[in-house]
N, C-alpha and C positions, 0 to 999 in steps of 0.2 A: 311415745317420741315428745321430744321438746318443740315450742313454738319456732325457735331459730330453726329446728330440722326441717318441720313442715313447710315454712317459708323457703327451706332453698329447695325440698324436691318438686317445688310448683313451679318453677322458671330453669325447667331442664338448658335454656340456651342463651341464658347469663351468667357470666362469671361471678363467683361467687363475689369478688370484689365488691362490682356496682350491686348484685343483690341486699347485702349487709347496709347498703345507703338508702333503699327505695321503702317506700312506705308499707307497712304490715298491711296483707291482704282486709280489707274491710274497713282501712283509714282512710276518710276522704279528708283529711285535715291536712295543712303543708308539710314538707318535711321537716325534721326536728334538727338542726347540725350540730354535732360537738366541736366545743371550742378548737380543741385542738385538730380536728379536721376542718374545720376555716382557715387556721394559722398554716397548714403544709404540714404539721406536726404529727399527724396520725398514724400509728402504728398497729395494725391486726397483730393481737395477741392469739394463741392457741395454735394452730399446726402452721408451722411456719413455712413446710414447703410444697402447702397447698396455695399459701396467699403472701406468699415473699417472695413470688418467682421472678426475677430479674434479667433484664437483657443488656447487654453494650452494644452500643452503636459504635462503628469506626470512623472515627473521622478523616477529612481532608489531609492532604498532604500540607506541611506545614508552610510550605512556602505559597499557600493560598491562603485566603481569608476565614476565619475561624468563624462558621453561623453563632448569629447574637438571637435572643429570644424576641421576638417583635412586641411593641407596647404593649399591654393589655392581658398577654399571655404568661401565664404562670412555669417558672424552668421546672421541667418536667425529671431531668436526672443531668447528673454531672458527667461534664465532656473531657476535663482535663485528667491527667493520670495521677496527681497528686491531691483531687479535692475527696468532699467526703461521697461517697455513692449513696444512693437515696434507694428506697422503691418505687416503683413506678407509681405515679399518681394515676388515678383513674381517669378517664374524660369523661366530658361533660355532653352530653346525649343535647343536640340541636334542639328537642321537642321538650327538654328540660326547661323549668322554669327557675330553676338555680342560676343558669349565668346565660350569658349571650355571647357571640362570636364578634371578633371587630372583624369584619370584610376587609373593610378598608384598608385595615393596618396591615393584613397580610397582603394584599395588593402592594402596596406601599414598598412592602420589604423584600418581596420577590424584584421588584422592580429597581430598588437598590444593591441587592445581593447579585442583580446580572449586569450591572453597572460597575461594580468592583470586581465580578469575575473578567470582563472584559478586560478593564483596564489592566490586571494580574498578570493576562496573558500579554499585549501588548508590552507589558513590563520584561515579563520574560523573553519573548523574541526580541527584544532590543539588547537584555544582557548575554543571549547566550553566542559563545564564542566555537571556532571549531576546537575539539579536544586533540590531544597527542596523539591518540591513539586511531584516529580517523572515523569516530564510529557515528555512523546518524546520515542524514541526505544532507549535502551542500552542493552551493551552486560552484560555478567555476570558478567567482570571486571569495570563496568562502562565506556567504554569507548562505545563512538556515533554509531552505525549503522544506524541511517537514521534520517535525517530532511529536513526542505525545506528550499527553498531562494528565494524571489521573483515570490513563483507560479512553482518552481520547487523543486523535488522531488530529492535527493543526498542520495546514498544508499552507507554504509562505508564498505567494507570489509576486514577481515584482509588477509593477504600475504597467509594464508597458505588454505585461503578457495577459492581460484582463481579455481583452477580445478576443487573442488566439484562444484562452481556456475557455470562455463562452461558446466559441466555434465550434470547439472538438468534442465530440459527445462523451458523453459521463464512461470513465473506464477506457477511453481508448478506443472504442468500439464504433467501428464502421457500420454504419446498419445498411448504407447501400454498396454496390458494386460497382466496380472499374474493369473492364471487359474490353480486349480487341480482338479482332481478326488476323490472320496473320498468314504467312507462306515459309516454307523452310527455306534457307539462302538468301531471303529479302533483306537488302541493308535497312531500306527505313523499318522493317519490323522489327529489326536489332537495334535501333537507336532507339524504337518509342521502347521496348524489351530494357535496356540497359539505365534509362530516365528512371523507367519505376522503380528499378531496382536501386538505383542512388538515390532515391524518395524515399525508399523503405516501404512502399504504396502498395499496397497488396493487390494481385490482379486475375484476371482470368483468361488466359490464352486460348484463341481457338485455330488452330495452324489448319488451313483450308486441305495441307497434303496428308497431315494425318486423319482426319475425319471428313475424308470428300462430299460427303452427304451434308456437310453444314455451306457447301457452296451456294445452293439455291435459297438458303435464308439470308447469305451476305448480298445477294444482288435484290433481295426484295426488301431488306431494309434499308441499304443505299442506294440502288438503283444502278448499280455499277459492280462489278469484280475488281475494284481498287484496292491497293491493300497498301498501308494498314488498314482498319476501319475501327477509331476509337470509342467505346460506348461508356457512358457514366450512363449506370441503371440502363432504360431502356432509350437514353435521347443520344442519338448520334453525335459525337465531339466532333467527328471527321478524321483525317490524317498528320501526317508526320509534320507538313505543313501549319495545319492549321494547331497543332500542339503547341508548335514553337512562337505563332501567333500569341496564343492566348496567355502565355507563360511571358513573353516579352511586352505585353498588356499588362499583368494583374491580373486577365481576368480567369485565369486557370486555378487560383488559390480558391476563388470565392466559388465557383463552381463545384470545386472539390470539397469543401462545407456543406455547398447546397447537399451534393450528393450523400455527402456521410451522417447525415443525417437524419434521412428518407429510408426508410427501408424497400430493400430492391422489391418491385413488382415482379407480377409472373411475366409480365410483356418484356423483359428485360430479355438478352442473350441466354441461354439457359446453359450451367454448366458442363462442359462433356461428360458421360457417364461412362464408367468404365464396364468392359465385361460387354460392351453391345456391338456388334459387326452392322458396317456398313451393307442395307437391307438390298441397295438398286449392284451394288458389286456382288453381293450373293446371287442375286436373281440371275444376273448375267453369266455365271460359272454355270457352264454346262456341260454333261457327262461328253466322255471321250466316245467316238463311234465307234470303238472298238471295246469298250468295257463290257458290254454282255456280252460277246462273246470270251473274253478274259473269265469272269466269272464262271461259266458254264464249265470251261477248262479247269478252273479251279476246283469244281467237284467231280469233275467226270473223270480227270487223269489220275492213274495210280502212280503217286509221290509216293517216292520209299528210294533207301541209301542203296547205292549201289557201288561196284568196285570198278575202274576204268584206268587204264595207263598207271595199274599197280600203285591208284590212289584211290581210298575210296571218299565218296562225294555222298552228302546228303541230302536230301529232299527233292530228289530229280525226277526226271520223266523222259523219254526218250523221245526223237524226234516222230517216228513211225507211230507211237501211240498216238502222239498229238493230233498225227495229221489222220487217223481213224477217227478221233473225237470230234475232229470236224466237219469229215464229213458224214457221220452219222446223224448231226445236230441241223446241218443243212443242208443236207441231200446233195453234196457240189461233187466235182471231182475231183479226183487226187493234185492236179495242177493247180486249183482254183485254191486248194486247201494249204499247199506249200505257200502260195502268195500270201494268203491271211496268216500264216505264220511268218514268215518274214517280218509282216507289217506291223505284228505286235513286238516281237523285236526290237524293231528301228524306235516303235514306241515307248521303248524298255520296259514293257511287262514283264516279260521273262527275255534270259541271256543264256549264252551258252555255259556252261558250270566251269570250262576253261579261258571264255571269250575269244574261241577259236574263229566264230563263224557268225554268221546273223542268224540263219537257219537251214537246217538240212533235213529233209526225210533221211529215217532211217534206223536202225536198232543200234548205231555204236556211236550216234548224236546223242551227249546227254544235255537237258536244258532243264532251267528250275526259274520258279515264279523269282523278280524281282525282293518280294520280302523275307523270301526262303535263304537269302543270301547270307552266310554267318557274319557278313560283318555288318548289315544294311539295320538290324534291331539296335546296332549301337552308335548308329547316328541321330545326332540329336536334334534331326530336322524331320527325324521318324519317330510317328505316333499311333503305334501299333500297327497300322493298315496304311498301303500307299495312298498316294493321293488321284485319283482315279477320273479327273475334271480332263477334259479337254486341255494339254499343255498350253500355256502362254508363251509366246516369243520371249527371249533370253533378255534383251533388251528393256521390255514393259518389266520383270520383274526386277531386275536391276536398276531401272529409274526409281520403282517404288522402294526398294532397300534404301538406296541412297536418301529421298526424301524422311523415310522414318528415322535414320539414323542420324539427319543432321538436325531434324527435330531434336532428336534427344540431347542432343549437342549443346546445342543453344537453350535448353530447359535443361539442362542435368550437369553439365559440364565449366569448368570455371571461366571468367573471358578469356584467358590464352588459350585454353583445350587441354592444358596441363596435367589436371586435376577431375576426375570422374568421378560424381557419387552415384557409385554403383550399386548401394541400398534401394535410395531412390527410382534408378533405373529399370531395377528388375521389378518394382511394386507398379511401375506407370501403364497406363494407358497404351503410349507408344511402344514398349517392348513389348506388350500383348501381342501387339498388331503385330510386330515384326517375326514374334514365333510366329504367328499362325501363316505367315508372309512366306517364311524359308521354306513351309513345305512345299511350297510349288515349285523351288529349285529341283523337283526328286526325278521328274520326267520332261524338262524342258531340253531343247535343242541349242547346246553350247557349241556345236561344232559348225555351226553356221555362223558365228561371229566373226567380225570383218579385226584386223589387227589392234588399233583403237579401241573398240570396243570391248576386246575381250583384256586389253592393259586396265581399263577404267574397270571392268566386271571383277575381273579377281583382285584388283588391290582395294578394292570396296569391301567386297568378300571375306577376305581377310582380316580388316580391321573389327567389321560387324563382328567376328566369327570370336575374336578375341575379346570381345565386350562380353557375349554371351558365353564365352566358355569362364571367362572372371565372375560372374554372377551365379554359374552352374554348378562348378567346380570348386571354384577358389584360385587364388594365386599362388603358383607352384613357388617350393621351396627347390631348393640345392638338387636336390635327388631324386625330385620326380621333375624337374624342369625339361627334361627329353619327352618324357610320355605325356607331356600337357600339351609337347608342339605335334605328336605325332596320334594320341588316343581321340583329340577332341575333333569329329568329324563331321561333316553334310555329305549326302547325298546326292548329288548336282547330275543332271543329267544321264541318269542311271549308274553312275560311276562314285566310289567315295574319297571324298577329298578330305583331308587333316590338313592343318595349317603349315606341317611340315610341306607336304606334297605342293601344293598351292605354290610356297614361296619357292624351292627348290626345283620343282618339278614344273610348273608352267611360267614363274615371272622368271625363273632364271636358267632357261632352257635347260633344265631336269643336268643340271650341276649336284655334285656331294654336297652337302652342308656340311660346316666345319667338324671336324675329329668325325668324319662318317668315312667309310669305306664303299658303301653300297650308295648306287643313283636311287632319287627316288621312283622311276619308271624303268620296266625290263624293256627288254627291246621290243616285245611282243604287244606291250602296253596300247590300247587305242588311245590313252589320253597323253600320250607322246604326239597327236597331230594337235592337240593344244598350246605345246610348249610354245615359248617362243623362238623364234630363229637366231635371233642377235639379242645378249642380254644389255639392257638400258641401266646402268650403274643408279640412276636418278632412282630407282624403287626403292631403293633401300631407305630413302629419305619419304618415302609415301607409305614406309609399312611401320605401324606401331603396333609394340607387342607388350601394351599395358606397363612397363616400367617406365622411370623417370627418366634415365640414360636413354630412349628410346626416342625419336622423333613425335610430334605433337601426331595427335589423334585428328585423320581430315577423311574425304571423300571427295571422290572427283566424278567430274563431268568426263562423257565421252567427246563432247568438241573439245575441251580445252586441257584433257588430259597430261600434255606435254608438257604446257606453259605452267599447270596449277603445280607440277613436278620441280620445276626449275626455281618456285618460289618456294616449295615447301624444303630444296635442299637451303637455298639463301637462309632461309628462316632458321634452320639447324644451325647453320656455322654461324648464324648472327648468334645463338644465345648459347654459344660456348662449344660445339661441335669441333671448333679449330682455338688453340691461344699459340702467339707469337713472341717470345723473348729473344728480344736482337741483340740483346748483352751476352746472350748465352750460347746466340743461335739455334734456339732448339725450338720445334715447332712441335707442338702437342696436338694429336689427332685424336678423334673419338677411333673407339677398340672397333666399332664396326668397319673402318675400312682394314684393319688387320685380319679380320674375321673373313673376311670377303676380296683379300686383295686377288684374286685370280678375277672378278669383275673390275675393279677398279685398274690392273698393272702394277708397272714399277714404281717405286716411290717417288721417284723427282718427277716422273710423268703425273702421279698422282697429285703434287703440289701445282704442278700447270694448270692441271682440269681443275683444282679448286679456286686456282685465279676469277674464275667464271662465276660464281657464288658467292663472293668476298663483299663485306661495306670497303668503303674507301680507306680507311683506316687500317682495318687487316691486310690488305691487298696492296697497300704501299709497303707495310713491313715486308710483308712475303718478297715482291718483287725486288724489294733493295736485299735482301738475303740469296735471292734465285741469281742476280744480275751481279754480285760483286765476287764471286767466282770460289768464295770462300764454301768449305765443307758448313752441310746442316743436317746437325742430329733431329732425327724424328723419335719423339716418343708416343706412348699411345696413352690415352686417359682412361684410366680403371673406369668400368661399367657399372653403374647403381643399377641393381635388379631389384630394390624395392618397388613396390606399388605405385602407380598413380593415384591414389586414393583424393 
């Protein structure tokens, strides 16, 4: 092995070029430089692949200043495309005595280059114009707001925007939380909600009608139950009056900036959680006093298919079998057992297979439990078993339903209520609680409702069922439209109700639906007792079937249902339910009036009736046509069946 090879092998972590320039082992004298090496003309002979490894640096874009070597440092490589390429010069070690680095020169160089780069950016900004293609981000007056230079994102702000930019958290992220307590149907709460939406301000709404368990927290935090109650993080801002006062004084923006930059503490009102029911409400539910007997009978009675009246009835038992089972379990007399059977039937634990009587003893009377009736498992408020809790009053369940559905509209419908976001409704906590609530309808007593209570109850139930149906089975097409209104059912008070039976059987006093020959309820149907004694034509403007041409979806109160129906009719005609062409003497009416002409009467009588619900302009035009004695043509508008998404 030669001397040069031995020297190379003793320095395994040193580049070969550097090792050739270091003194040999044992040489304590200064290194002797080759004249060519000092002048920068050194070329290493031999294996060029080992000693002439070249690298090429990519220079900055041409519109930026090109780098220059600082004074005192030798040029390392060529940067121009046409310059002669040179091999990389060896770097001088800081520990070497052959050269010294001028640190002050490097600092001066970096400072100068930074100034030049800043000047180049400023020049670039001033020279940029809006391109014909419109690419890039530009302000309203065509000024540049953002562009990129060689991998750098440059954001341009006007001088007046500096304070706002400093106040906004980085990336637009709001660390704090805006929350407010509300109630369904509250006008002031609606005003607060609209303001936050207009400002694009994210907020958390805690509706105490949806989350009654938060009512106590509201009182503890504010000292009262007044609503709305607005919080910035854990700090109480106040109600609508306080909000307007802060807005007028400019204090609202300052507090908003403070809140946005501070992470929300644990002491702030917590975000409502999905999937948790009100514990107090659950504790308040108690099993029906008859449920123990019902459960015993479910296990002991011989339930089987039988033939009666030339018909096959499934999953039934005889009245005498039930009486014997009660006597054996309670050790009571036969008369007492029959009374217990009638009470079980009254509470809708079981019914006669043909609904002919409540309960009678004997081998020729057959009954079956509610869950065994053929139609019940198809009802959408039945979830595998009946609700065996003590039935709640129908008015209480109806009020709770109205509050939940009103909260859903306030949160997931457009401001005019003409468009609903069914996807978000179906995934919401409000809808989950609604689905749980409608199970309470299974055995409620609906036959004891007053006329107004019954009207509001079934109007609200119809509109809620339509929303539920669209979420669960989707908007119907032309072919399956009739099935949509007849097959989607709830079990209410022990009886099945479809959308069609509610509208045509209850609200329209058991009248045939359009293009049908059969009435909803037969002569012996007990549901006939619920039918209205007189048809109120205004119901057609309070029922929404989920289409664009149907009336706006709404929910009614028991106390003001008549007034609210009149308001619904005025709103419907105002937004296009009637149009008057004075020149052609044509009145364009909604097709709803044509379909249900039996409810509205003759055409001329309809026009006089509609006058009561028109605005001044349309009422004046129609009155002119009615009073001049001329012929009036009535044309019916096309009905838009597209969904109100």
